[in-house]
Structure formats: C-alpha cells, structure tokens
PDB file of N, CA, C and O in Angstrom:
ATOM      1  N   UNK A   1       0.646  -0.891   0.199  1.00  0.00           N
ATOM      2  CA  UNK A   1       0.259  -0.491   0.050  1.00  0.00           C
ATOM      3  C   UNK A   1       0.811   1.269  -0.276  1.00  0.00           C
ATOM      4  O   UNK A   1       2.016   1.263  -0.026  1.00  0.00           O
ATOM      5  N   UNK A   2       0.501   2.310  -0.601  1.00  0.00           N
ATOM      6  CA  UNK A   2       1.491   3.401  -0.800  1.00  0.00           C
ATOM      7  C   UNK A   2       0.737   4.694   0.175  1.00  0.00           C
ATOM      8  O   UNK A   2      -0.490   4.636   0.247  1.00  0.00           O
ATOM      9  N   UNK A   3       1.162   5.386   0.621  1.00  0.00           N
ATOM     10  CA  UNK A   3       0.461   6.610   1.275  1.00  0.00           C
ATOM     11  C   UNK A   3       1.722   7.538   0.690  1.00  0.00           C
ATOM     12  O   UNK A   3       2.895   7.320   0.385  1.00  0.00           O
ATOM     13  N   UNK A   4       0.564   9.036   0.706  1.00  0.00           N
ATOM     14  CA  UNK A   4       0.884  10.008   0.446  1.00  0.00           C
ATOM     15  C   UNK A   4       0.681  11.368   0.693  1.00  0.00           C
ATOM     16  O   UNK A   4      -0.071  12.179   0.151  1.00  0.00           O
ATOM     17  N   UNK A   5       1.570  11.488   1.706  1.00  0.00           N
ATOM     18  CA  UNK A   5       1.361  12.928   2.986  1.00  0.00           C
ATOM     19  C   UNK A   5       1.525  11.430   4.254  1.00  0.00           C
ATOM     20  O   UNK A   5       0.598  10.892   4.859  1.00  0.00           O
ATOM     21  N   UNK A   6       2.421  11.224   4.295  1.00  0.00           N
ATOM     22  CA  UNK A   6       2.867  10.053   5.954  1.00  0.00           C
ATOM     23  C   UNK A   6       2.937  11.016   7.242  1.00  0.00           C
ATOM     24  O   UNK A   6       4.034  10.917   7.792  1.00  0.00           O
ATOM     25  N   UNK A   7       2.124  11.860   7.828  1.00  0.00           N
ATOM     26  CA  UNK A   7       1.790  12.556   8.423  1.00  0.00           C
ATOM     27  C   UNK A   7       0.936  11.794   9.635  1.00  0.00           C
ATOM     28  O   UNK A   7       1.051  10.568   9.657  1.00  0.00           O
ATOM     29  N   UNK A   8       0.317  12.247  10.373  1.00  0.00           N
ATOM     30  CA  UNK A   8      -0.266  12.468  11.392  1.00  0.00           C
ATOM     31  C   UNK A   8      -1.281  11.193  10.695  1.00  0.00           C
ATOM     32  O   UNK A   8      -1.042  10.149  11.302  1.00  0.00           O
ATOM     33  N   UNK A   9      -2.313  10.991   9.625  1.00  0.00           N
ATOM     34  CA  UNK A   9      -3.511  10.701   9.740  1.00  0.00           C
ATOM     35  C   UNK A   9      -2.668   9.233   8.253  1.00  0.00           C
ATOM     36  O   UNK A   9      -3.009   8.059   8.112  1.00  0.00           O
ATOM     37  N   UNK A  10      -1.876   9.810   7.676  1.00  0.00           N
ATOM     38  CA  UNK A  10      -1.073   8.722   7.218  1.00  0.00           C
ATOM     39  C   UNK A  10      -0.461   7.746   8.237  1.00  0.00           C
ATOM     40  O   UNK A  10      -0.667   6.533   8.276  1.00  0.00           O
ATOM     41  N   UNK A  11       0.163   8.319   8.887  1.00  0.00           N
ATOM     42  CA  UNK A  11       1.372   7.152  10.183  1.00  0.00           C
ATOM     43  C   UNK A  11       0.103   6.630  10.385  1.00  0.00           C
ATOM     44  O   UNK A  11       0.030   5.446  10.057  1.00  0.00           O
ATOM     45  N   UNK A  12      -1.031   7.166  10.861  1.00  0.00           N
ATOM     46  CA  UNK A  12      -1.944   5.508  11.657  1.00  0.00           C
ATOM     47  C   UNK A  12      -2.613   4.678  10.788  1.00  0.00           C
ATOM     48  O   UNK A  12      -3.006   3.543  11.055  1.00  0.00           O
ATOM     49  N   UNK A  13      -2.818   5.639   9.061  1.00  0.00           N
ATOM     50  CA  UNK A  13      -2.986   4.015   8.268  1.00  0.00           C
ATOM     51  C   UNK A  13      -2.244   3.312   7.860  1.00  0.00           C
ATOM     52  O   UNK A  13      -2.580   2.350   7.169  1.00  0.00           O
ATOM     53  N   UNK A  14      -0.773   3.637   8.229  1.00  0.00           N
ATOM     54  CA  UNK A  14      -0.021   2.848   7.346  1.00  0.00           C
ATOM     55  C   UNK A  14       0.553   1.766   9.189  1.00  0.00           C
ATOM     56  O   UNK A  14       1.382   0.856   9.212  1.00  0.00           O
ATOM     57  N   UNK A  15      -0.159   2.265  10.317  1.00  0.00           N
ATOM     58  CA  UNK A  15       0.154   1.069  11.022  1.00  0.00           C
ATOM     59  C   UNK A  15      -1.134   0.350  11.037  1.00  0.00           C
ATOM     60  O   UNK A  15      -1.016  -0.870  11.148  1.00  0.00           O
ATOM     61  N   UNK A  16      -2.453   0.858  10.944  1.00  0.00           N
ATOM     62  CA  UNK A  16      -3.622  -0.111  10.852  1.00  0.00           C
ATOM     63  C   UNK A  16      -3.159  -1.353   9.141  1.00  0.00           C
ATOM     64  O   UNK A  16      -3.460  -2.523   8.904  1.00  0.00           O
ATOM     65  N   UNK A  17      -2.532  -0.554   8.520  1.00  0.00           N
ATOM     66  CA  UNK A  17      -2.811  -1.477   7.344  1.00  0.00           C
ATOM     67  C   UNK A  17      -1.100  -2.477   7.354  1.00  0.00           C
ATOM     68  O   UNK A  17      -1.001  -3.393   6.539  1.00  0.00           O
ATOM     69  N   UNK A  18      -0.202  -2.256   8.069  1.00  0.00           N
ATOM     70  CA  UNK A  18       0.956  -3.170   8.453  1.00  0.00           C
ATOM     71  C   UNK A  18       0.219  -4.292   9.451  1.00  0.00           C
ATOM     72  O   UNK A  18       0.702  -5.425   9.460  1.00  0.00           O
ATOM     73  N   UNK A  19      -0.701  -4.060  10.117  1.00  0.00           N
ATOM     74  CA  UNK A  19      -1.240  -4.612  10.672  1.00  0.00           C
ATOM     75  C   UNK A  19      -1.792  -6.401  10.024  1.00  0.00           C
ATOM     76  O   UNK A  19      -1.636  -7.612  10.183  1.00  0.00           O
ATOM     77  N   UNK A  20      -2.367  -5.546   9.388  1.00  0.00           N
ATOM     78  CA  UNK A  20      -2.734  -6.550   8.594  1.00  0.00           C
ATOM     79  C   UNK A  20      -1.862  -7.410   7.221  1.00  0.00           C
ATOM     80  O   UNK A  20      -2.290  -8.147   6.332  1.00  0.00           O
ATOM     81  N   UNK A  21      -0.156  -6.795   7.630  1.00  0.00           N
ATOM     82  CA  UNK A  21       0.539  -8.000   6.647  1.00  0.00           C
ATOM     83  C   UNK A  21       0.965  -7.096   5.618  1.00  0.00           C
ATOM     84  O   UNK A  21       1.864  -7.602   4.946  1.00  0.00           O
ATOM     85  N   UNK A  22       0.574  -5.696   5.174  1.00  0.00           N
ATOM     86  CA  UNK A  22       0.587  -5.116   4.271  1.00  0.00           C
ATOM     87  C   UNK A  22       2.562  -4.429   3.664  1.00  0.00           C
ATOM     88  O   UNK A  22       3.610  -4.244   4.284  1.00  0.00           O
ATOM     89  N   UNK A  23       2.340  -4.345   2.885  1.00  0.00           N
ATOM     90  CA  UNK A  23       4.292  -3.481   2.574  1.00  0.00           C
ATOM     91  C   UNK A  23       3.758  -2.224   2.363  1.00  0.00           C
ATOM     92  O   UNK A  23       3.099  -1.967   1.355  1.00  0.00           O
ATOM     93  N   UNK A  24       4.045  -1.232   3.441  1.00  0.00           N
ATOM     94  CA  UNK A  24       4.051  -0.139   2.964  1.00  0.00           C
ATOM     95  C   UNK A  24       5.027   1.201   3.063  1.00  0.00           C
ATOM     96  O   UNK A  24       5.722   1.641   3.979  1.00  0.00           O
ATOM     97  N   UNK A  25       4.723   1.727   1.477  1.00  0.00           N
ATOM     98  CA  UNK A  25       5.358   2.562   1.227  1.00  0.00           C
ATOM     99  C   UNK A  25       4.807   4.148   1.111  1.00  0.00           C
ATOM    100  O   UNK A  25       3.780   4.500   0.531  1.00  0.00           O
ATOM    101  N   UNK A  26       5.643   4.897   1.727  1.00  0.00           N
ATOM    102  CA  UNK A  26       5.571   6.329   1.951  1.00  0.00           C
ATOM    103  C   UNK A  26       6.312   7.437   1.041  1.00  0.00           C
ATOM    104  O   UNK A  26       7.517   7.377   0.799  1.00  0.00           O
ATOM    105  N   UNK A  27       5.645   8.235   0.668  1.00  0.00           N
ATOM    106  CA  UNK A  27       6.236   9.305   0.018  1.00  0.00           C
ATOM    107  C   UNK A  27       5.782  10.232   0.718  1.00  0.00           C
ATOM    108  O   UNK A  27       4.594  10.412   0.984  1.00  0.00           O
ATOM    109  N   UNK A  28       7.338  11.335   1.303  1.00  0.00           N
ATOM    110  CA  UNK A  28       6.507  12.908   1.288  1.00  0.00           C
ATOM    111  C   UNK A  28       7.315  13.298   1.272  1.00  0.00           C
ATOM    112  O   UNK A  28       8.440  12.800   1.268  1.00  0.00           O
ATOM    113  N   UNK A  29       6.720  15.120   1.250  1.00  0.00           N
ATOM    114  CA  UNK A  29       8.020  16.245   0.751  1.00  0.00           C
ATOM    115  C   UNK A  29       9.255  16.711   1.427  1.00  0.00           C
ATOM    116  O   UNK A  29      10.177  17.477   1.149  1.00  0.00           O
ATOM    117  N   UNK A  30       8.867  15.834   2.579  1.00  0.00           N
ATOM    118  CA  UNK A  30      10.685  15.687   3.549  1.00  0.00           C
ATOM    119  C   UNK A  30      10.944  14.272   3.898  1.00  0.00           C
ATOM    120  O   UNK A  30      10.160  13.329   4.005  1.00  0.00           O
ATOM    121  N   UNK A  31      12.469  14.354   4.079  1.00  0.00           N
ATOM    122  CA  UNK A  31      12.446  12.735   4.633  1.00  0.00           C
ATOM    123  C   UNK A  31      12.281  12.520   6.213  1.00  0.00           C
ATOM    124  O   UNK A  31      12.277  13.585   6.829  1.00  0.00           O
ATOM    125  N   UNK A  32      12.197  11.814   6.696  1.00  0.00           N
ATOM    126  CA  UNK A  32      11.373  11.048   8.117  1.00  0.00           C
ATOM    127  C   UNK A  32      12.480  10.593   8.225  1.00  0.00           C
ATOM    128  O   UNK A  32      12.767   9.897   7.251  1.00  0.00           O
ATOM    129  N   UNK A  33      13.526  10.685   9.228  1.00  0.00           N
ATOM    130  CA  UNK A  33      14.257   9.969   9.978  1.00  0.00           C
ATOM    131  C   UNK A  33      13.283   9.349  11.018  1.00  0.00           C
ATOM    132  O   UNK A  33      13.535   8.145  11.047  1.00  0.00           O
ATOM    133  N   UNK A  34      12.333   9.630  11.838  1.00  0.00           N
ATOM    134  CA  UNK A  34      11.292   8.686  12.382  1.00  0.00           C
ATOM    135  C   UNK A  34      10.438   7.731  12.284  1.00  0.00           C
ATOM    136  O   UNK A  34       9.494   7.472  13.031  1.00  0.00           O
ATOM    137  N   UNK A  35      10.884   7.062  11.079  1.00  0.00           N
ATOM    138  CA  UNK A  35      10.116   6.228  10.067  1.00  0.00           C
ATOM    139  C   UNK A  35      10.045   5.275  10.543  1.00  0.00           C
ATOM    140  O   UNK A  35      11.169   4.785  10.662  1.00  0.00           O
ATOM    141  N   UNK A  36       8.487   4.027  11.325  1.00  0.00           N
ATOM    142  CA  UNK A  36       9.214   2.805  11.308  1.00  0.00           C
ATOM    143  C   UNK A  36       9.742   1.840  10.557  1.00  0.00           C
ATOM    144  O   UNK A  36       9.773   1.907   9.328  1.00  0.00           O
ATOM    145  N   UNK A  37      10.228   0.804  11.278  1.00  0.00           N
ATOM    146  CA  UNK A  37      11.146  -0.022  10.221  1.00  0.00           C
ATOM    147  C   UNK A  37      10.449  -0.641   9.146  1.00  0.00           C
ATOM    148  O   UNK A  37      10.941  -1.159   8.144  1.00  0.00           O
ATOM    149  N   UNK A  38       8.637  -0.477   9.621  1.00  0.00           N
ATOM    150  CA  UNK A  38       8.090  -1.388   8.220  1.00  0.00           C
ATOM    151  C   UNK A  38       7.536  -0.238   7.268  1.00  0.00           C
ATOM    152  O   UNK A  38       6.414  -0.441   6.803  1.00  0.00           O
ATOM    153  N   UNK A  39       8.202   0.982   6.911  1.00  0.00           N
ATOM    154  CA  UNK A  39       7.714   1.666   6.240  1.00  0.00           C
ATOM    155  C   UNK A  39       8.973   2.413   5.404  1.00  0.00           C
ATOM    156  O   UNK A  39       9.769   3.181   5.944  1.00  0.00           O
ATOM    157  N   UNK A  40       8.989   2.177   4.507  1.00  0.00           N
ATOM    158  CA  UNK A  40       9.440   2.534   2.981  1.00  0.00           C
ATOM    159  C   UNK A  40       9.486   3.692   2.421  1.00  0.00           C
ATOM    160  O   UNK A  40       8.493   3.999   1.760  1.00  0.00           O
ATOM    161  N   UNK A  41      10.602   4.660   2.502  1.00  0.00           N
ATOM    162  CA  UNK A  41      10.589   6.209   1.951  1.00  0.00           C
ATOM    163  C   UNK A  41      11.297   5.961   0.252  1.00  0.00           C
ATOM    164  O   UNK A  41      12.449   5.710  -0.103  1.00  0.00           O
ATOM    165  N   UNK A  42      10.053   6.158  -0.509  1.00  0.00           N
ATOM    166  CA  UNK A  42      10.067   5.989  -1.800  1.00  0.00           C
ATOM    167  C   UNK A  42      10.039   7.272  -2.953  1.00  0.00           C
ATOM    168  O   UNK A  42       9.772   8.436  -2.656  1.00  0.00           O
ATOM    169  N   UNK A  43      10.317   6.871  -4.089  1.00  0.00           N
ATOM    170  CA  UNK A  43      10.098   8.342  -5.017  1.00  0.00           C
ATOM    171  C   UNK A  43       8.719   8.119  -5.619  1.00  0.00           C
ATOM    172  O   UNK A  43       8.051   7.086  -5.657  1.00  0.00           O
ATOM    173  N   UNK A  44       8.503   9.119  -5.998  1.00  0.00           N
ATOM    174  CA  UNK A  44       7.058   9.017  -6.876  1.00  0.00           C
ATOM    175  C   UNK A  44       6.498   8.359  -7.369  1.00  0.00           C
ATOM    176  O   UNK A  44       5.321   8.002  -7.317  1.00  0.00           O
ATOM    177  N   UNK A  45       7.700   8.011  -8.179  1.00  0.00           N
ATOM    178  CA  UNK A  45       7.444   7.401  -9.484  1.00  0.00           C
ATOM    179  C   UNK A  45       7.351   5.439  -9.210  1.00  0.00           C
ATOM    180  O   UNK A  45       6.732   4.628  -9.899  1.00  0.00           O
ATOM    181  N   UNK A  46       8.184   5.190  -8.005  1.00  0.00           N
ATOM    182  CA  UNK A  46       7.879   3.618  -7.459  1.00  0.00           C
ATOM    183  C   UNK A  46       6.550   3.893  -6.291  1.00  0.00           C
ATOM    184  O   UNK A  46       5.899   2.878  -6.043  1.00  0.00           O
ATOM    185  N   UNK A  47       6.285   4.677  -5.853  1.00  0.00           N
ATOM    186  CA  UNK A  47       5.227   4.503  -5.400  1.00  0.00           C
ATOM    187  C   UNK A  47       3.730   4.746  -6.154  1.00  0.00           C
ATOM    188  O   UNK A  47       2.671   4.475  -5.588  1.00  0.00           O
ATOM    189  N   UNK A  48       3.809   5.259  -7.417  1.00  0.00           N
ATOM    190  CA  UNK A  48       2.480   4.595  -8.820  1.00  0.00           C
ATOM    191  C   UNK A  48       2.609   3.568  -8.895  1.00  0.00           C
ATOM    192  O   UNK A  48       1.580   2.893  -8.868  1.00  0.00           O
ATOM    193  N   UNK A  49       3.956   2.851  -9.032  1.00  0.00           N
ATOM    194  CA  UNK A  49       4.085   1.675  -9.790  1.00  0.00           C
ATOM    195  C   UNK A  49       3.755   0.403  -9.154  1.00  0.00           C
ATOM    196  O   UNK A  49       3.087  -0.512  -9.635  1.00  0.00           O
ATOM    197  N   UNK A  50       4.551   0.494  -7.519  1.00  0.00           N
ATOM    198  CA  UNK A  50       4.650  -0.502  -6.783  1.00  0.00           C
ATOM    199  C   UNK A  50       3.032  -1.046  -6.320  1.00  0.00           C
ATOM    200  O   UNK A  50       2.509  -1.979  -6.929  1.00  0.00           O
ATOM    201  N   UNK A  51       2.352  -0.364  -5.212  1.00  0.00           N
ATOM    202  CA  UNK A  51       1.581  -0.626  -4.747  1.00  0.00           C
ATOM    203  C   UNK A  51      -0.019  -0.619  -5.426  1.00  0.00           C
ATOM    204  O   UNK A  51      -0.563   0.259  -6.097  1.00  0.00           O
ATOM    205  N   UNK A  52      -0.497  -1.853  -5.006  1.00  0.00           N
ATOM    206  CA  UNK A  52      -2.529  -2.271  -5.199  1.00  0.00           C
ATOM    207  C   UNK A  52      -3.108  -0.813  -4.615  1.00  0.00           C
ATOM    208  O   UNK A  52      -3.953  -0.226  -5.290  1.00  0.00           O
ATOM    209  N   UNK A  53      -2.743  -0.356  -3.618  1.00  0.00           N
ATOM    210  CA  UNK A  53      -3.474   0.857  -3.105  1.00  0.00           C
ATOM    211  C   UNK A  53      -2.799   1.874  -2.863  1.00  0.00           C
ATOM    212  O   UNK A  53      -1.831   1.776  -2.109  1.00  0.00           O
ATOM    213  N   UNK A  54      -3.121   3.011  -3.401  1.00  0.00           N
ATOM    214  CA  UNK A  54      -2.540   4.387  -3.354  1.00  0.00           C
ATOM    215  C   UNK A  54      -3.522   5.279  -2.271  1.00  0.00           C
ATOM    216  O   UNK A  54      -4.681   5.166  -2.670  1.00  0.00           O
ATOM    217  N   UNK A  55      -3.466   6.082  -1.104  1.00  0.00           N
ATOM    218  CA  UNK A  55      -3.947   6.550  -0.431  1.00  0.00           C
ATOM    219  C   UNK A  55      -3.176   8.474  -0.104  1.00  0.00           C
ATOM    220  O   UNK A  55      -2.068   8.865   0.263  1.00  0.00           O
ATOM    221  N   UNK A  56      -4.265   9.074  -0.421  1.00  0.00           N
ATOM    222  CA  UNK A  56      -4.005  10.198  -0.235  1.00  0.00           C
ATOM    223  C   UNK A  56      -4.093  11.169   1.109  1.00  0.00           C
ATOM    224  O   UNK A  56      -5.201  11.521   1.516  1.00  0.00           O
ATOM    225  N   UNK A  57      -3.042  11.530   1.689  1.00  0.00           N
ATOM    226  CA  UNK A  57      -3.320  11.868   2.910  1.00  0.00           C
ATOM    227  C   UNK A  57      -2.907  13.710   3.093  1.00  0.00           C
ATOM    228  O   UNK A  57      -2.560  14.046   4.225  1.00  0.00           O
ATOM    229  N   UNK A  58      -2.945  14.541   2.270  1.00  0.00           N
ATOM    230  CA  UNK A  58      -2.602  15.757   1.802  1.00  0.00           C
ATOM    231  C   UNK A  58      -3.552  16.638   1.689  1.00  0.00           C
ATOM    232  O   UNK A  58      -4.705  16.234   1.541  1.00  0.00           O
ATOM    233  N   UNK A  59      -3.291  17.926   1.732  1.00  0.00           N
ATOM    234  CA  UNK A  59      -4.441  18.731   1.562  1.00  0.00           C
ATOM    235  C   UNK A  59      -4.334  19.187   0.048  1.00  0.00           C
ATOM    236  O   UNK A  59      -3.311  18.936  -0.589  1.00  0.00           O
ATOM    237  N   UNK A  60      -5.459  19.895  -0.549  1.00  0.00           N
ATOM    238  CA  UNK A  60      -5.302  20.010  -1.656  1.00  0.00           C
ATOM    239  C   UNK A  60      -5.441  21.335  -2.075  1.00  0.00           C
ATOM    240  O   UNK A  60      -6.425  22.060  -1.925  1.00  0.00           O
ATOM    241  N   UNK A  61      -4.134  21.648  -2.736  1.00  0.00           N
ATOM    242  CA  UNK A  61      -4.135  23.110  -3.009  1.00  0.00           C
ATOM    243  C   UNK A  61      -3.138  23.132  -4.275  1.00  0.00           C
ATOM    244  O   UNK A  61      -2.977  22.051  -4.841  1.00  0.00           O
ATOM    245  N   UNK A  62      -2.503  24.176  -4.740  1.00  0.00           N
ATOM    246  CA  UNK A  62      -1.738  24.716  -6.466  1.00  0.00           C
ATOM    247  C   UNK A  62      -0.856  23.592  -6.114  1.00  0.00           C
ATOM    248  O   UNK A  62      -0.737  22.989  -7.181  1.00  0.00           O
ATOM    249  N   UNK A  63      -0.047  22.856  -5.061  1.00  0.00           N
ATOM    250  CA  UNK A  63       0.725  22.088  -5.170  1.00  0.00           C
ATOM    251  C   UNK A  63       0.338  20.763  -5.426  1.00  0.00           C
ATOM    252  O   UNK A  63       0.894  19.959  -6.174  1.00  0.00           O
ATOM    253  N   UNK A  64      -0.820  20.585  -4.632  1.00  0.00           N
ATOM    254  CA  UNK A  64      -1.009  18.631  -4.920  1.00  0.00           C
ATOM    255  C   UNK A  64      -1.912  18.806  -5.992  1.00  0.00           C
ATOM    256  O   UNK A  64      -2.057  17.651  -6.392  1.00  0.00           O
ATOM    257  N   UNK A  65      -2.621  19.548  -6.718  1.00  0.00           N
ATOM    258  CA  UNK A  65      -3.698  19.639  -7.639  1.00  0.00           C
ATOM    259  C   UNK A  65      -3.131  19.061  -8.854  1.00  0.00           C
ATOM    260  O   UNK A  65      -2.294  19.564  -9.603  1.00  0.00           O
ATOM    261  N   UNK A  66      -3.771  17.817  -8.943  1.00  0.00           N
ATOM    262  CA  UNK A  66      -3.152  17.005 -10.194  1.00  0.00           C
ATOM    263  C   UNK A  66      -2.343  15.534 -10.304  1.00  0.00           C
ATOM    264  O   UNK A  66      -1.961  15.121 -11.399  1.00  0.00           O
TER     265      UNK A  66
END
C-alpha cells in the first residue's frame, strides 16, 4: 500500500495496514528520520508503480492538485 502524505493520519493508516501484513510505501515532501522500520520511503515513480492501493493524506492546494 502506498501513502502520500505520511503525517498524522497517514501514519495511523500505515500502522493499521501494517497489522494486516501489508508492505507500506510512503512519499513525503521531506525525509523523516523517525519512520517505523516497516515503512519504506520511496520516490513518486515507485509509489505509483508498486502498490495495489494508494491513499492520499495531503491538503488539496496548487502544489498537490493533479
């Protein structure tokens, strides 16, 4: 599963899906050093290519539109 916007809600979603045994890929604007071991920070290309599910947890604005 891929998560775009791995902040508060994205982290909770990742934790939930991890309990079901899912591989968790995350894409954030900034690298996070406090990511859990089960989360892989990946490029945007990898995030759109690999997972079966992608969830968005980011605000809709001019930078995220499209």
